[in-house]
N, C-alpha and C positions, 0 to 999 in steps of 0.2 A: 512194413515198418518195423526198424529197429529200435528196441527198447533195452538198453543196459546203461550201466553207470557210465557217463560220459568221459568224466574225468579220468577215470582208469582205463578207459579205452584208449584216450588220446596218449595218455603216457606210455602206455605198451607198444602203441603204433610210432609214437615219436613224431606226429605230425597233430596240427592244429586243424583237426578234421571238422570240428563242430564249431559252431557259431559262438558258443557259451567258452569255449577252450581259446578263442581268440582275443582273449582280453587281459589286461594287467593282473586282473584277481587270480587268472590262471597261472599266469606266470609267476606271480607271488607265492601262490599255493604250491607250485612244483618246485620252486627252490627252496621253500621252508621244507618240504616233505623229504627232500633230498633223497637219498636212496642210491639205486644202480642207474638210475636214468633209463631212457628207452630201450626196448629190448633191439639187439643187434644180431638179426639172423645169420647163420652159416650156411652157405651153398646156395645154389642157383634156385632150387626149388623153394626154400625157406624164403629168400628174398622174395620172389615172385608171389609166394603165399601172401607175406606181410603187404606187397603193392595191391594185390587184390582184394585185401581186406580196407584198405585206405580208402579206395573207390567205393565199394559197398556202403562203408559207414559216412563217407562223405555225401553220398546220394540218398542213405536211407533206403537201401534196395535188399531184400534178402536174396540170398544164395540162388534159389532156384529161378528167379526171374534173369537175375544178373547172368547166371549162365546162358539163359536164352537170348539175351541181348548180344552177348558175345558170338555165340553161333551164328546169329543172324547177321552180325558185322562180318564175319569171316565168310559168309557165303556171297558177300555183295561183290560184284565184278565191276571193275572199272575206277575203284575208290579205295584208298590205303584204309587198312582194317582198323587202325588205332582212330584215324578222323571218322571213319563211320561209328563207331562204337562211342566216340565224344559227342557226335550229333545225336545218337541217341539217347543219351544220357542227359545232355542239356535242353532239348527239345521235350523234355517231358514236361507236362503242363505245369507241375507243382514247381519244378526248378524254373520255368521261364517266370512264373510269379514271384519267385524269391530273387531271381535277377533283376525283375523288374523295380524291386524295393517295395512291393506291394505288401509283402510280408518280410519279417527282419530274420525269419529262419525258414529253412526248408520244412520244418517240422509243421510250422504255421501255414506256411504256404499249402501243403497237404491238407490239413485241417478244414483252409478255406476252399478248397476245391469241393473236397468231400461233402461239405456244408451246402453245396448249391450256389456259392456266390460269384461263380465265375461262369462267362460266357465265351464260345468261341465262335467266330462268325454269327454272333446274334443267338446261339443255341447253347442252353445250360450244357454244361459238362462236369460230371463229379467224379471223374475217374482220375486221380492224381497222375498215372503213368500214361495219359494219353498224349499221343506225340502232334505236336504242332509244327506245321509245315510252311515254306514260304509263301506270304500272302497271307497267312491266318491273321485274322483279327483277334486280340484278347481284352476284354474289357470286364468290369464289374457290373452285377444284375443291378440295375438301377433300383430295386426295391430295398437292396442290401445297404446302401447308403445311407439307410436309417437306422441301421444297427450301429450300436457302441462301438463294434470293431473297426468301424471305416469313420469315425467322427472326424480325425484330422488329416483324413484322405489327401484333400486337396493342397493343404500345407506341405505334407510328406512328399507329394510328387513333383512340388517345384524344386527338389533339392536332390532328385535321383540322378544317378550317373548310368545310363543304361549300357550293355555291352554293345558290340558294334553288330551284332547280328539283329539286334531289336532296336524298334523304335518307337517313341511314344508322343502322340499327340496331347497336349495338356488341356485343349480348350475342349475337345470331343472325348477325352479319357478314354482312349482306345489306344492300345498297343499292337505294333504290326512286328510280323518276321519277316525280316528283310532280306535275310541272307543266312546262309547255313553257318553254325558256329564253328570256328576254326580252332583247330588242336594246335596249341603250341607246348610242347614239354616242357618249357624253361617257365611257365605261367603257372605250373602246377606242382603239387604236392605229392603226385602220383606218376606213376610209369605205365601207361598203357599198353605199351608193347611187351612188357614184361607180363602184363596181367593176360594178355592173349596167348604168350608163350607157356603160361601156367595151363590154360585150358586146352592148348594142344599137345600134351602130354599123353 
């Protein structure tokens, strides 16, 4: 987990990479603060470094683990490397919980998983980096619904808009991984191709 001042990091990277920096409050604060604006890197290496940091901070992953993800993605045969890396990042269990709307932030999702509230195929999993695959069933442990954390769960889940690679059965309270998440460069704040080039140097 990355624990640094989020406003400062977001200003430096020039991207709304944290949930709390995607709000009008952050925009007003940034405008009021003024200054030089986001850091503008010069040179291919500096640009790739910036993109790498955007991805790491978006998903809350430490350098060692992220490097491992990139290495595994490069080693995969028959799949675009950017797609492979995106799949590994998106299918982390904590990210899946966040994408489902069960938690409002990835940090909240990570804590939810770590505290043993989440089941995968009926078994408790408390490892946030656990990778879910097609067909896996994700749910909240029945006993956890007694906790204040899940007091408004049913109402919250009526309003969710899950990504295409996930589906949710509101009656059974079970989410299913229905397909691989698809990497679309135009939909994200970072460039995975440049990230992979950074580690290939």
